[in-house]
N, C-alpha and C positions, 0 to 999 in steps of 0.2 A: 577872104575865101579864095581858094585856088582851084579846086576841082569843080567841074560842071557836070550835071547829069540831066539828060533830056527827060521829058515828062512821061517816060514809059514806066512800066511796072518795076519797082524796086523800093527798098526800104526808105531811101532818101526822098522819094516822091509820094510816099504813103501818108495818109492822114493819121494813121495809127502809130507813127514813129515819132519819138520826141528828141531825136539827136540834134546837134548844132547844125543849122542850115539857114539859108536865106533863099528867097525867090529871086531870079534874075530880073533885070529891069523890065523885060517884056512879059514876065511871069510865065515863060515857056520852059524854063529849066530851073533846076535846083543847084545852088552853089554851096559848097562845103569845103573844109580845109583839106581833107585827106580821105582816101578810101578806107583808112584805118579808123576813122571816126565811127563811133557806135552810139546807139541810143536805145532806150527801152521801148519795146513794142507794148503799147498800152491796151490794145483790144483786137489785135489782128491774129494771124495764124501762129505767131511766135509769142503770144501773150505772156508778159512777165519776163521775157528774155531780152538781154542786150544783143542787138544785131548790128552788123556793119552797114554803113551807108549804102554800099553797092550790092548788097544781097538782092537777088532778083527772083526768087521763087517763093510765092506765098499765095495761098488760095483765098485769102481774105483781104487782099490789097484794095485800098480805096484811095483814089487820087487826092492828093493834098488839096484842100479847099482853096488855098491861095493861088494855085496854078490854074491857067486857062484850060 
């Protein structure tokens, strides 16, 4: 993984996003290959839509449970 994303509101840090990602060693950031990575929003504000990892606006964002 190359990109890191702090645990603020964004698709890569949302529990509803199922794109390719890993938590950092301290579980305070999300690591993913590229901002171009996308994943399916499974129950959030973009439900059923593929969204990019770095998308930052959603009214149904839920912090990914693996993050502190």
